[in-house]
C-alpha positions, -999 to 999 in steps of 0.1 A, spaced: -316 262 611 -315 267 651 -347 262 666 -364 295 683 -356 288 714 -335 261 731 -319 262 768 -289 245 765 -260 238 740 -264 228 705 -237 219 676 -243 221 640 -217 207 615 -206 232 590 -189 216 558 -166 234 540 -135 230 518 -126 208 486 -143 173 487 -125 142 478 -128 130 443 -131 92 436 -117 82 398 -146 72 376 -147 35 363 -120 31 340 -121 -5 330 -155 -16 328 -160 -42 297 -197 -42 280 -199 -72 255 -226 -87 235 -224 -124 231 -246 -154 222 -248 -187 244 -274 -210 228 -271 -235 256 -267 -213 284 -292 -213 319 -317 -189 308 -326 -177 343 -288 -172 350 -281 -154 317 -316 -137 302 -317 -125 272 -316 -89 260 -308 -77 297 -279 -63 309 -258 -87 333 -233 -78 359 -203 -104 352 -179 -96 378 -149 -121 385 -129 -145 363 -133 -181 346 -162 -190 371 -186 -169 350 -184 -195 324 -207 -218 349 -240 -223 334 -230 -205 300 -225 -239 279 -200 -244 256 -214 -229 225 -218 -196 209 -193 -162 214 -199 -160 252 -175 -189 262 -148 -174 240 -150 -140 253 -147 -148 290 -120 -173 282 -98 -150 259 -102 -121 284 -93 -141 318 -65 -160 298 -49 -126 296 -42 -126 335 -69 -107 347 -104 -108 360 -132 -84 350 -157 -60 359 -182 -63 332 -217 -59 313 -227 -89 295 -259 -89 272 -267 -119 258 -287 -125 224 -306 -152 208 -286 -169 181 -307 -167 150 -312 -193 121 -284 -178 101 -258 -154 107 -276 -125 94 -303 -132 120 -279 -133 147 -264 -101 133 -298 -86 136 -302 -95 173 -266 -83 181 -275 -46 170 -310 -49 185 -335 -18 187 -334 14 205 -369 11 218 -374 -19 235 -334 -16 242 -323 -53 228 -290 -63 215 -262 -37 220 -289 -10 231 -292 -30 265 -263 -18 276 -274 18 281 -294 3 309 -263 -6 326 -257 24 350 -295 25 362 -298 -12 367 -262 -25 378 -245 10 385 -219 2 357 -210 24 333 -195 8 302 -157 18 291 -149 -10 267 -173 -22 243 -169 -51 220 -189 -79 203 -164 -104 189 -175 -124 159 -199 -94 148 -178 -65 143 -154 -76 118 -178 -78 86 -185 -50 62 -222 -55 52 -238 -51 18 -201 -30 9 -211 -9 38 -195 -4 72 -203 -28 100 -240 -23 117 -228 -36 150 -199 -9 155 -224 19 138 -248 11 165 -222 9 194 -204 41 182 -237 65 194 -235 46 230 -198 49 232 -199 86 222 -225 95 249 -208 75 275 -172 82 268 -164 46 260 -143 28 237 -151 3 209 -127 -28 203 -137 -36 166 -121 -65 148 -104 -61 111 -119 -88 85 -90 -109 92 -81 -116 54 -56 -91 40 -42 -59 46 -57 -39 20 -91 -56 33 -82 -40 68 -77 -6 49 -111 -5 36 -126 -16 68 -108 14 84 -118 37 62 -154 34 71 -147 50 103 -133 83 116 -137 82 153 -114 83 183 -140 61 200 -131 31 179 -98 10 180 -93 -15 154 -73 -47 154 -64 -71 127 -56 -101 123 -75 -127 144 -57 -149 170 -52 -185 173 -61 -201 208 -62 -238 221 -93 -250 232 -110 -287 235 -77 -301 224 -77 -282 191 -63 -248 177 -93 -224 168 -93 -191 151 -109 -165 168 -117 -126 168 -88 -107 187 -109 -81 204 -116 -101 234 -77 -109 241 -70 -74 233 -95 -66 262 -78 -86 284 -43 -70 278 -64 -38 284 -76 -47 316 -45 -62 328 -23 -30 319 -50 -8 336 -47 -27 367 -8 -30 369 2 2 354 -31 23 348 -50 35 317 -26 64 311 -2 35 296 -12 20 266 -21 -17 260 2 -19 228 37 -35 230 23 -57 259 24 -94 253 -6 -115 249 -5 -142 275 -38 -167 261 -30 -171 224 -8 -197 203 -3 -176 173 -19 -152 149 -43 -164 120 -20 -143 93 17 -138 100 26 -100 100 58 -90 91 77 -65 115 114 -54 118 124 -25 139 141 3 115 121 -10 84 91 10 75 81 -8 48 66 -40 66 28 -50 69 28 -38 105 40 -4 96 13 -5 70 -14 -12 94 -2 11 123 3 39 98 -32 37 89 -46 36 128 -49 -2 123 -33 -21 155 -18 -55 146 0 -84 163 35 -87 159 61 -117 171 88 -98 187 97 -116 222 64 -132 222 33 -121 204 26 -84 212 -1 -62 207 9 -34 182 -7 -1 179 -15 31 200 -37 49 176 -77 51 173 -92 55 141 -91 93 144 -101 124 123 -87 150 150 -53 145 154 -51 158 191 -75 123 198 -55 99 180 -39 80 208 -59 54 229 -44 60 263 -48 98 259 -83 96 250 -93 74 279 -75 93 306 -93 125 293 -125 106 295 -116 94 333 -110 131 342 -139 146 327 -162 123 342 -146 118 378 -146 160 380 -182 160 368 -192 132 394 -171 144 422 -194 176 425 -227 162 431 -226 174 466 -224 214 451 -257 212 432 -283 236 440 -264 251 469 -267 288 467 -240 311 454 -213 323 478 -175 329 478 -172 298 500 -188 277 472 -165 289 444 -136 283 465 -149 247 475 -154 238 437 -122 251 426 -101 232 455 -122 201 447 -109 202 412 -76 213 424 -71 187 446 -80 158 420 -59 171 394 -30 170 417 -35 135 423 -38 127 387 -4 148 381 10 127 409 -1 96 391 14 104 359 -22 107 344 -16 144 333 12 164 327 1 195 346 -30 210 352 -49 245 358 -83 257 374 -98 290 369 -130 311 366 -132 328 333 -150 364 336 -161 365 299 -181 331 309 -191 341 344 -211 372 344 -238 389 368 -263 375 341 -250 339 341 -249 337 379 -283 351 382 -296 326 359 -279 297 382 -250 290 358 -215 289 370 -188 279 345 -154 262 361 -127 260 334 -99 234 340 -72 218 320 -52 186 319 -29 169 292 -25 132 295 10 119 281 13 106 248 30 72 246 63 70 229 58 55 199 87 62 175 120 65 190 149 78 168 186 73 174 211 94 155 243 76 147 273 96 137 308 88 125 337 103 141 370 95 124 386 117 150 388 87 174 415 75 150 438 106 162 430 93 198 442 59 187 472 69 169 483 91 203 478 61 223 497 37 203 526 60 200 527 65 238 526 30 245 551 22 220 575 47 232 573 34 267 584 -2 255 617 16 242 
């Protein structure tokens, strides 16, 4: 507001128009790990740790536990990471360690420590995993770590990389039937890696996370990590039969039941686009992720408009902010199209008097082409062409 009196010239900035929207964090990994020999100062227990970089993150972590394997497998896929790590204490036995990984909501230990990452580190978990602790069915029930992560993933619009049991395809299906959420992406079997002069079997989820980060950074999250080659593995713990055109293979059995797998087809490749869905519109991993990113980006991009008084300019600025962002998304191929509108059924004088504004918009991330069907047709009419050509050629010789 201008002062009551001023002799001279004053200038005041009047901000109008749409605002630029930053794309929300898409590739922040959050993992829970053990590291009994780690430096306790550098890696304190049950605290969200900002782990940003590459293999240098192994410094001070020691050689034992799951932490070194997670970082090694992710970075072996040709990428660094922007990650949230939560170190938990290794218990006297597996059950005790599993309980530490699950943690408790009140003191925010175990997987619950991930929830503090936004306020403490400014990082929002997008890709969650706990290799070594997500593949087991406990007491003939579903895995407690994945169950605990699912609530966090749903609230934070994250995805969980879960490991299958790494035994048989039937056991993998039993594991899959424990879940019905587009927030879970299951991979089976485990992978082989070469460490310390020997070949070891390790959970595949860390390697899958590495592929996903690589694809995000080279192509974008609208691209599926499926059909991309593993760089850092030497094989798989269980060979999975696959052949193009043959639906009666183990690979098809697994992917038909929303279990991603690993096939050997010009290298070892991640194979599977689908989450553990129950809603068909949310079955594809990259589609769910892109829609999550769009929703979070639009919401975060409008913080400047909070608590401003209703006006025509305010409504136009909000609409143009959403339009401008979605134009970028379409140009990048993240959405096939978009629209923004004010729904009069939702926006009445009563809602506006109450301070409520409903802005509607749509978008549609492209589905991955996971089934390509060629139709081969016989055409014996080509013999007529052959006959005509032969007759013409022979007549030319006479």
